MIVEXBA-564987 format. One record per residue (C-alpha): residue in three letters; y, z, x. Coordinates in steps of 0.5 Angstrom, whole numbers, padded with zeros to 4 digits, always signed. Each point is the difference from the previous one (the first is absolute). Last residue first. Layout:
# MIVEXBA-564987
alaYZX/...
***
This chain:
# MIVEXBA-564987
asn-0067+0000-0010/asp+0006-0004-0004/lys+0003+0006-0002/met+0000+0004+0008/phe+0002-0006+0003/gln+0006-0001-0006/lys+0003+0007+0002/leu-0001-0002+0008/asn+0005-0006-0002/val+0005+0005-0003/leu+0000+0004+0006/phe+0001-0006+0004/glu+0008+0001-0003/arg+0001+0005+0005/ser+0006-0003+0002/glu+0006+0000+0005/thr+0006-0003-0001/lys+0004-0006+0000/arg-0005-0005+0000/tyr+0001-0007+0001/ser-0006+0000+0005/lys+0000-0003+0007/gln+0000+0006+0004/ser-0005+0003-0005/pro-0004-0006+0000/thr+0000+0001+0009/asp+0002-0006+0003/asp+0007+0001+0002/arg-0004+0007+0005/asp-0004-0005+0003/val-0008+0001-0002/arg-0005+0005+0001/glu-0006-0001-0004/ile-0005+0006-0003/gly-0006-0002-0003/thr-0003-0006-0004/glu+0002+0002-0007/arg+0007+0000+0004/arg+0005+0005+0001/val+0006+0000+0004/pro+0002+0002+0007/tyr+0006+0000+0003/ser+0000+0002+0008/tyr+0005+0004+0003/lys+0003+0001+0007/gly+0004+0006+0003/glu-0006+0003+0005/gly-0003+0004-0005/asp-0003-0006-0003/ser+0004+0001-0007/val-0002-0003-0007/gly+0004-0003-0004/val+0001-0001-0007/ala+0004-0007-0002/ser+0005+0000-0006/asn-0001+0002-0008/ala-0006+0005+0002/gln-0006+0000-0005/ser-0002+0007-0001/ile-0006+0004+0003/val-0004+0005-0003/ile-0004+0004+0004/val-0006+0003-0004/leu-0004+0006+0004/cys-0007+0001-0002/ile-0002+0007-0001/ile-0007+0002-0002/asp-0001+0006-0004/arg+0001-0002-0007/gln-0007+0002-0002/asp-0002-0007-0003/gly+0003-0003+0006/met+0008-0001+0001/ala+0006+0004+0001/val+0006-0004+0002/gln+0005+0001+0005/arg+0007-0004-0001/phe+0004-0002+0006/ser+0007-0004-0001/val+0001-0007+0005/leu+0007-0004+0000/asp+0006+0005+0002/arg+0006-0004+0002/lys+0003-0005+0005/tyr-0006-0003+0003/lys-0004+0001+0007/leu-0006+0003+0000/met-0002+0004+0006/glu+0003+0007+0000/ser+0000+0001-0007/leu-0006-0002-0002/val-0004+0003+0006/asn+0004+0007-0003/lys-0004-0001-0007/ala-0006-0001+0003/val+0000+0006+0004/lys+0003+0005-0005/leu-0006-0003-0005/arg-0005+0002+0005/asn+0003+0007+0001/glu+0000+0001-0007/leu-0008-0002+0000/asp-0001+0005+0006/arg+0003+0005-0004/gly-0004+0000-0006/ala-0005-0006-0001/gly-0004-0006+0003/ile+0002-0008-0001/gly-0005-0002-0005/val-0007-0004+0002/leu-0001-0003-0007/glu-0005-0006+0001/arg+0003-0008+0000/arg-0005-0001+0006/asp+0006-0002+0004/asn+0002+0008-0001/val+0004+0002-0005/gly+0005+0007+0002/val+0007-0004+0000/ile+0002-0005-0005/leu+0006-0005+0002/val+0004-0002-0005/gly+0004-0006-0001/gly+0007-0004+0000/ser+0001-0007-0001/val+0000-0003+0007/asn+0004+0004+0006/ala-0001+0007-0003/phe-0008-0002+0000/ser+0000-0002+0007/ala+0005+0006+0002/val-0005+0005-0002/asp-0005-0003+0004/glu+0004-0001+0006/ala+0002+0007+0000/phe-0007+0002+0000/thr-0001-0005+0005/ile+0006+0002+0005/lys-0002+0007-0001/ala-0007-0001+0002/ala+0002-0004+0007/arg+0005+0006+0002/arg-0005+0005-0001/ala-0005-0004+0004/pro+0005-0001+0005/gly+0002+0007+0002/thr-0002+0006-0004/pro-0007+0001-0004/ala-0001-0004-0007/his-0004+0003-0005/trp+0006+0000-0006/val+0003-0006+0003/asn-0007-0004-0002/ile+0002+0002-0007/thr-0007+0001-0004/glu-0005-0004-0004/lys+0005-0005-0002/phe+0000-0004-0006/asp+0005-0006-0002/trp+0005-0001-0006/leu+0004-0006-0002/asp-0002-0006+0004/thr-0007+0001-0001/glu-0006+0002+0004/ala-0006-0003-0003/met-0002+0000-0007/lys-0006+0002-0003/ser+0003+0006-0003/arg-0003+0007+0000/gln+0004+0003+0004/ala+0006-0003-0003/lys-0002+0003-0006/asp-0001+0007+0002/ile+0007+0000+0004/phe+0003-0003-0007/glu-0003+0006-0004/arg+0002+0005+0005/trp+0007-0003+0001/phe+0001-0001-0008/asn-0002+0007-0001/asp+0004+0003+0005/ser+0006-0003-0003/lys+0007+0001+0003/tyr+0000-0007+0003/ile-0002-0003-0007/glu+0005+0003-0004/gly+0005-0001+0005/gln-0001-0007+0000/gln+0000-0001-0007/lys+0006+0004-0001/phe+0004-0003+0006/lys-0002-0007-0003/his+0002+0002-0007/ile+0007+0003+0002/asp+0000-0007+0004/leu+0000-0004-0006/glu+0005+0005-0003/ile+0005-0002+0005/asn-0002-0007+0000/arg+0001-0001-0007/leu+0007+0004+0000/ser+0003-0004+0005/asp-0003-0006-0004/arg+0004+0002-0006/ile+0007+0001+0005/glu-0001-0007+0002/leu-0001-0003-0007/phe+0006+0005-0002/tyr+0004-0003+0005/thr-0002-0007-0001/ala+0002+0000-0007/cys+0007+0002+0002/asn+0000-0005+0005/asp-0002-0006-0005/tyr+0005+0002-0005/ala+0005+0001+0006/ala-0001-0008+0002/arg-0001-0003-0007/ala+0006+0004-0002/thr+0004-0002+0006/arg-0002-0008+0000/arg+0002+0000-0008/val+0007+0004+0001/val+0001-0005+0006/arg-0001-0006-0004/lys+0005+0004-0006/ile+0005+0001+0005/pro+0001-0007+0003/pro+0001+0000+0007/val+0007-0001+0002/ile+0001-0003+0007/val+0007+0000+0003/tyr+0001-0007+0004/asp+0004+0002+0006/asn-0003-0005+0004/ser+0001-0005-0004/thr-0006-0004-0003/thr+0000-0008-0001/glu-0003-0001+0007/pro-0005+0006+0000/asp-0003-0002-0006/leu-0002+0006-0004/ser-0007+0002-0001/glu+0000+0005+0005/tyr+0005+0003-0002/ile-0003+0001-0008/glu-0006+0003+0004/phe+0005+0005+0003/ser+0003+0002-0006/ile-0007+0001-0003/glu-0002+0005+0006/asn+0007+0003+0000/ala-0001+0002-0007/lys-0007+0002+0000/asp+0002+0005+0006/glu+0006+0003-0004/tyr-0004+0001-0006/thr-0006+0003+0004/leu+0005+0005+0003/ser-0001+0001+0007/gly-0002+0006+0004/arg-0007-0003+0002/ser-0001-0001-0007/arg+0003+0001-0007/leu+0000-0001-0007/gly-0008+0001-0001/leu+0000+0006-0004/val-0003+0004+0005/ile+0006-0002+0005/glu+0005+0001-0005/thr-0002+0007-0001/leu+0001+0001+0008/pro+0006-0003+0000/gln+0003+0004-0005/leu-0003+0007+0002/met+0004-0001+0007/ser+0007+0000-0003/gln-0003+0005-0006/ser-0001+0005+0005/leu-0007+0003+0002/lys+0001+0007+0001/glu-0004+0003-0007/pro-0006-0006+0001/ser-0001+0002+0007/tyr+0003-0004+0006/asp+0002+0001+0008/thr-0002-0007+0002/ile-0001-0005-0003/ser+0002-0008+0003/leu-0001-0005-0006/asp-0007-0004+0001/arg-0002-0004-0006/asp-0001-0007+0003/gly-0003+0002+0006/met-0006+0004-0004/arg-0001-0007-0003/thr+0000-0003+0006/ser-0004+0005+0005/gly-0006+0001-0005/trp+0000+0003-0006/val-0007+0002-0001/arg-0002+0002+0007/tyr+0007+0000+0003/thr+0001+0007-0004/phe+0005+0002-0006/leu-0004+0004-0005/ile-0003+0005+0006/arg+0007+0001+0003/pro+0001+0005-0006/ala-0004+0005+0004/met+0005+0000+0007/pro+0004+0006-0004/asp-0006+0004-0001/arg-0003+0003-0006/lys+0006+0000-0003/glu+0001-0007+0001/leu-0006-0002-0003/ala+0001+0004-0006/val+0007-0004+0000/ala-0003-0006+0000/tyr-0005+0001-0006/asn+0006+0003-0004/his+0004-0006+0001/leu-0006-0004-0002/arg-0001+0003-0006/thr+0007-0001-0002/ile-0001-0006+0001/glu-0005-0001-0005/lys+0004+0005-0006/leu+0006-0004+0002/his-0003-0007-0002/lys+0005-0002-0005/glu+0005+0003+0003/ala-0002-0005+0007/phe+0000-0006-0004/glu+0006+0001-0003/arg+0004+0000+0006/leu-0004-0006+0002/ser+0002-0004-0005/val+0007+0003+0000/leu+0002-0003+0007/leu-0003-0006-0002/asp+0004+0000-0006/lys+0006+0001+0005/tyr-0002-0005+0004/ser+0001-0005-0006/glu-0005-0004-0005/pro-0006+0004+0002/glu-0006-0004+0001/arg-0006+0004-0002/thr-0007-0002+0002/lys-0001+0004+0006/leu+0001+0007-0003/lys-0007-0001-0002/glu-0002+0002+0007/ser+0004+0006+0000/ala-0004+0003-0006/arg-0006-0002+0003/met+0002+0004+0006/leu+0003+0006-0003/arg-0006+0001-0004/gln-0005+0000+0006/ala+0005+0005+0004/ala-0001+0004-0006/ala-0007+0000+0001/leu+0001+0001+0007/ala+0003+0006-0001/glu-0004+0003-0004/val-0006-0001+0004/thr+0004+0002+0007/leu+0002+0006-0003/glu-0007+0002-0002/tyr-0003-0002+0007/leu+0006+0004+0003/gln-0003+0006-0003/asp-0007-0002+0002/val+0002-0002+0008/asp+0004+0008+0001/lys+0001+0001+0007/glu+0002-0008+0002/arg+0002-0001+0007/glu-0006-0003+0004/phe-0005-0004-0005/ile+0006-0001-0005/trp+0005-0001+0004/trp-0002-0004+0005/his-0004-0005-0004/ile+0007-0001-0004/glu+0004-0001+0006/asp-0005-0005+0003/gln+0004-0002+0007/gly-0002+0006+0004/ile+0001+0007-0003/gln-0003+0003+0005/asn+0003-0004+0006/gly+0007+0001-0003/leu-0002+0007+0000/glu+0000+0000+0008/thr+0005-0004+0000/phe-0001-0008+0000/glu+0004-0004+0005/tyr+0007-0003-0001/thr+0003-0005+0005/ser+0007+0000+0004/gly+0003-0005+0004/ile+0000-0003+0008/asp+0002+0007+0004/ser-0005+0004-0005/lys+0000+0004-0006/lys-0006+0002-0004/glu+0002+0002-0008/thr-0005+0004-0003/trp-0003-0002-0007/arg-0004+0004-0006/val+0006+0006+0000/glu+0005-0004-0002/asp-0004-0005-0004/met-0003+0005-0005/val+0008+0002-0001/asn+0002-0007-0001/arg-0006-0001-0005/ser+0001+0006-0004/lys+0007-0002-0001/leu-0002-0006-0002/ile-0005+0002-0005/leu+0005+0005-0003/gly+0006-0005-0001/his-0005-0004-0004/ile-0002+0005-0005/glu+0007+0002+0000/gly+0002-0007-0001/leu-0005-0001-0006/arg+0003+0006-0003/tyr+0007-0002+0000/thr-0003-0006-0005/ala-0002+0005-0004/glu+0006+0005-0001/ser+0005-0006-0001/phe+0002-0006+0005/leu+0001-0007-0001/val+0006-0001-0005/asp+0003+0003+0007/his-0001-0006+0003/thr+0006-0004-0002/arg+0004+0005+0004/asp+0004-0006+0003/asp+0001-0004-0007/gly+0002-0007+0002/thr-0003-0002-0006/glu-0005-0005+0003/asp-0003+0006+0005/ala+0004+0004+0004/met-0003+0005+0005/
***
């Protein structure tokens, strides 16, 4: 691009080790986006065109890459947490420093480029830390850097503004012709494939044209926008876009950190037998009636039902109990406590193993949902720890969970304080919610209940 100096190599002054490293970060992110989307969607062709649907992996990822990576894919959450804390501190400093750029008023386009290069060089340490983070994610899995570039944080417009076609990429293979526009995107000098300077020059030219009197202006009138005006507007846009980039990277890292906290907290709760023993004990003694987060069951009727219609009805009842939690906020069924809230247990040994197998098979058969929502925990209760209760932990779904009647029809139960209500599919809270993936955040509410009681 030529600026007011007429030099086609004006941007050469922008590039250095520090600025190129920013381009490498964005290259890793965009490559990761492409790698994920290739396996996330499948094209369905028809006579009237093509549509895209989630693959099996796409259903697992849903629309929340951060949650999927941390809750389903990450193998060393503790290490990722340490790396994220370091990267977050670096991103915070870069965000604050980039905000200060907005106070500058460069005299020329070259001055703008130099100011951005100097900003990067001054903060090479922080940029390197972010670069190391993106590389560490890429080494885990080519899809992992995508957690820095998600709809949850960026939104579609800001993601689109920073798009560029990236395929076979590694920092060692990236050509200079590709690295330079990536660098320009991060520093706010390029958006949606075009340079900010050119966009602002055209914008000002159009404003001038609109202000002219068409009766006194010939068709061959050439509009030359004032260079200083173009530079000022370009600088404002570039500095703002640069600051926005680091703001969104900072917010991405914050979301990663928060999801790691949730994962660790929920995991600690779910895996703790002491927690479940204390919870069952307090829930037994509580004066609260049935709640929307837990329910006691003496047994599961399908374990005792004969064959035929009675067994089919028992299967539906059990599946609806589970789906009614999943369609609202998630929750737990505590099996082995009778109506008087006395511990009765669910058996032991091979009999217990067979019962668990039956329960899992029924849910697999009867529930209509794309992924597993349910986990089973055996909790030893009583003074001698000789009474086994079953805790069925049910995640909150992100779309409607149906229950088959075995004849091609489905019910959509939801749990209310007054019991189970069957609603239309589109009327389930899970279908109406903006959640992008399943959740066990209700476990935190159970922990709060224990603190309050």
